[in-house]
C-alpha positions in Angstrom: -35.9 37.4 -8.3 -33.1 39.3 -6.6 -32.7 36.5 -4.0 -32.2 33.8 -6.6 -29.7 36.0 -8.4 -27.8 36.6 -5.2 -27.7 32.9 -4.4 -26.6 31.9 -7.9 -23.9 34.5 -7.7 -22.6 33.2 -4.4 -22.6 29.6 -5.6 -20.7 30.6 -8.8 -18.2 32.6 -6.8 -17.6 29.7 -4.4 -17.1 27.2 -7.3 -14.6 29.6 -9.0 -12.7 30.0 -5.7 -12.6 26.2 -5.2 -11.3 25.7 -8.7 -8.5 28.2 -7.9 -7.6 26.5 -4.7 -7.6 22.9 -6.0 -4.1 22.9 -7.5 -2.7 24.3 -4.2 -4.5 21.6 -2.2 -3.3 18.8 -4.5 0.3 20.0 -4.4 0.2 20.2 -0.6 -1.2 16.7 -0.4 1.5 15.4 -2.6 4.2 17.0 -0.7 2.9 15.7 2.6 2.3 12.2 1.2 5.8 11.9 -0.2 8.4 9.9 1.8 11.7 8.2 1.2 11.7 4.4 0.7 14.2 3.0 3.3 15.3 0.2 1.0 15.9 2.0 -2.3 16.4 5.6 -1.0 13.9 6.8 -3.7 11.0 9.1 -3.1 7.5 7.6 -3.1 4.0 8.7 -2.6 2.5 7.2 0.6 -1.3 7.2 0.4 -1.9 4.7 3.2 0.2 4.2 6.4 2.2 0.9 6.4 0.3 -0.4 9.4 -3.1 0.1 7.7 -1.8 -1.6 4.5 -0.5 -4.6 6.5 -3.9 -5.0 8.3 -5.7 -4.9 5.0 -3.4 -7.4 3.5 -3.8 -9.9 6.4 -7.6 -9.6 6.2 -7.7 -10.2 2.5 -5.3 -13.1 2.8 -7.5 -14.7 5.5 -10.5 -14.2 3.3 -8.7 -15.8 0.3 -7.7 -18.8 2.4 -11.2 -19.3 3.7 -12.6 -19.4 0.1 -9.9 -21.5 -1.6 -8.5 -24.9 -0.9 -4.9 -25.1 0.2 -2.9 -27.6 -1.9 -0.3 -29.7 0.0 3.1 -30.4 -1.6 3.0 -34.1 -0.7 0.2 -34.7 -3.3 1.2 -32.4 -6.1 4.6 -31.8 -7.7 3.6 -28.3 -8.8 2.9 -27.4 -5.2 6.3 -28.8 -4.2 7.9 -26.6 -6.8 6.0 -23.5 -5.4 7.2 -24.5 -2.0 10.9 -24.6 -3.1 10.6 -21.3 -5.0 8.9 -19.7 -2.0 11.7 -20.8 0.3 14.3 -19.5 -2.0 12.5 -16.1 -2.1 12.4 -16.1 1.7 16.1 -16.8 1.9 16.9 -14.1 -0.7 14.9 -11.5 1.2 16.6 -12.4 4.5 20.0 -12.2 2.9 19.2 -8.8 1.3 17.9 -7.3 4.5 21.0 -8.6 6.4 23.4 -7.1 3.8 21.7 -3.7 4.2 21.6 -3.9 8.0 17.8 -3.8 8.2 17.1 -7.3 9.4 15.1 -5.9 12.4 12.3 -4.9 9.9 11.7 -8.6 9.4 11.2 -9.4 13.1 7.8 -10.9 13.8 7.2 -11.5 10.1 5.1 -14.6 9.5 6.6 -16.4 6.5 4.0 -18.8 5.0 4.7 -20.9 2.0 
């Protein structure tokens, strides 16, 4: 009986200690994960590195393209409109980055509309 009591006591004590440490661990993780957005200057929580996020996005996009049919703008007026809007967005992004002297961040970016 004494061994079971001792084991239960240690487990309970460990759980209590972990509950006390949890807020400190969370605050530390938040402080480490916070960074400043270079475009807006505001603080943001970064849970994944940008490179990992980009890799995941490319993989998902390739998977989406393999499962869905791509519509050409020559056969569909809605697709032509999407093409025009996409090109306007590309131009707006390039202009914004140029105005803020951060055009180098777009080098190697593969625009696909």
